N, C-alpha and C positions, 0 to 999 in steps of 0.2 A: 352749522348748517347739515354739516350733519344727524343731528337728531333734528331737525325740521322733516329732512330727506324719511330717516323712518317712520316719522308719522304720519308721511304721504304713505308710505309704503305699506306701515297698517291700517293703514284705512282701506286702501285698494284689497289685502287679506278681506278684511272685515267684510267687505262688496262679494268677493269671491265666495265667501262665503254662505252667505245670504243666497247668494244665483246654485251654488251647489245643496243647498238644500230643501231650493225652488223644483230643481232637478229632480230628488230625491219623493218629494209631494208627486211631478210629476210623471215619477213612473209607478207610482201607485195606483193610481188614477186610472179607471178604463176608459173613460172620454179625450184623450189624452191628444190633443193637436199635435200635427206635428210640425208644421207652422212652430207654433209655441217652442217646441225643445229644441229648433231650426235656432230661434231667439237669442233661447239661451245657450247655446254654443256660439252666437258671434258674437255675446257677451263677454264668456269665460274667458272666449280666445283674443278678444279687446282688452282684455284682464292683463289674463297673462303675459304678452306681447306690452301690458306698461310695468308688468313688475321686472318682469326683465330689463328695457331701461333703467328702472330707480337702481335695481340691482345693479348695474353698471357703476351707475352716477357713485353709489355710494363704497364700491368697491377702491371709488379710486381718490376717495375721502378717506376710506378707514386705514388707521394705524399699523404697522404691521402688527406688531405682537395680538390687534386681535382680528386681522388679516385671514388667518386661517378659519377661525370660528367660523366668522361672517361670509364667505366659502360653505362654509356644512351647511350652514344654517339655511341659507339660501338655496341650492344647491338641492337639498332634500322636499325643501317646500315645493322646487319648480315640478321637481321628480313626480309628486305626490299628488300633482294638478294636472302635467301629463296625465296622469293616468284617469283621473277623473274624463280629461280632453276626452280620452278613449275613448270609454265607459258610454260619455254622450255621444258620441261617433255611433256610437257599435248601437246602441240603445236605436238611433235615427233611423239604422241603415236597416235590424231586422223591423224595427215599426212600419218602415216602405217594405220590405220583403213582406209581409203576412199585410197587408193593405194589396198585395198584386196579388196575392196565392188567393186571397180572401171576397177579387170583384174574381177573378174568376173562377173561384167554384162556386158563386153568385150571379155570377151572369150568363148568359143565354151559350150554352154551349155551341150552338151555331156560328157563332157573328164571325170567326171566319172561312164557315165554310159561302162559295160564292152560289147561292140559290136559283143562280142562271144555268147551271155548269149542265154542261148534255150528260146524260143515267148513265154513269161507267158498273151499271150490273146487268147481266143479260136480267129480261121479264119473267124468263120463266126457265127449270131449267129441262135445255134440249140436248139430246146426243147431237156432238155434233159431229159424230162419223156420218150421219144419216145428212145433217142442212152442213152443208159447205159456204164460208163468207169467203167470198175473195180481194176484200181489203177490215181493217180495221180501223184507221181514221175518217170514217163517218160512225156516225150516231146506229144503231141498227135495232128494227126492234125482231125478234125471234118469237116465232109461234110456231109450237111442234107441233109433228104431223096427230095425236094421240090428241089436240085440240080440237078438230077438227074428225069427228067421226067419220062423219060422209064423201069427206075427201081423202085423196091419199097420198096430200101435195105438202109439202114443209113452204115455208112462209116468211120470206126476210124479207123486212121495209126499213126504207131508209129516205133521208128528205130526198131524194133523188129519185131513186126505184124501186120495182118493188118484184122481188122474183122468185120466180115460181120450182121448186127444186123437188124433181117426182119419186116420189116412196119404192 
């Protein structure tokens, strides 16, 4: 029974090796899909669980004189596998982050702005000492006195009313 479990474990380790080779290929490709890497991560994680179970079953059947060597060998392999899984997840995270950043760079810069928002800057530069505004809660259109050479008045317009201040 001991040799059969070891053969099964060796088969799963071989499958993990193939998956890790596939990951190395995906890392070097420029057209890699994140879903493909995620599927690979799921497969390797499932193999890790299977190997943990097989290692535990083998430890129960291993003689005392071989127990230390079996624990050392399986722990070293599981450590290396865990490091590879972390590399895969780090790659997925960096892939998703770079996709988000590139989308923000390529996408329209005004995508988060409200095009129907009120104008929040004056239409013209105005000497605020000469034109008084009683409330900033409404949208105002301020026209400086110099814009009207024949009239020496300042016009302040809002959606509700228009006021004229003498200059």
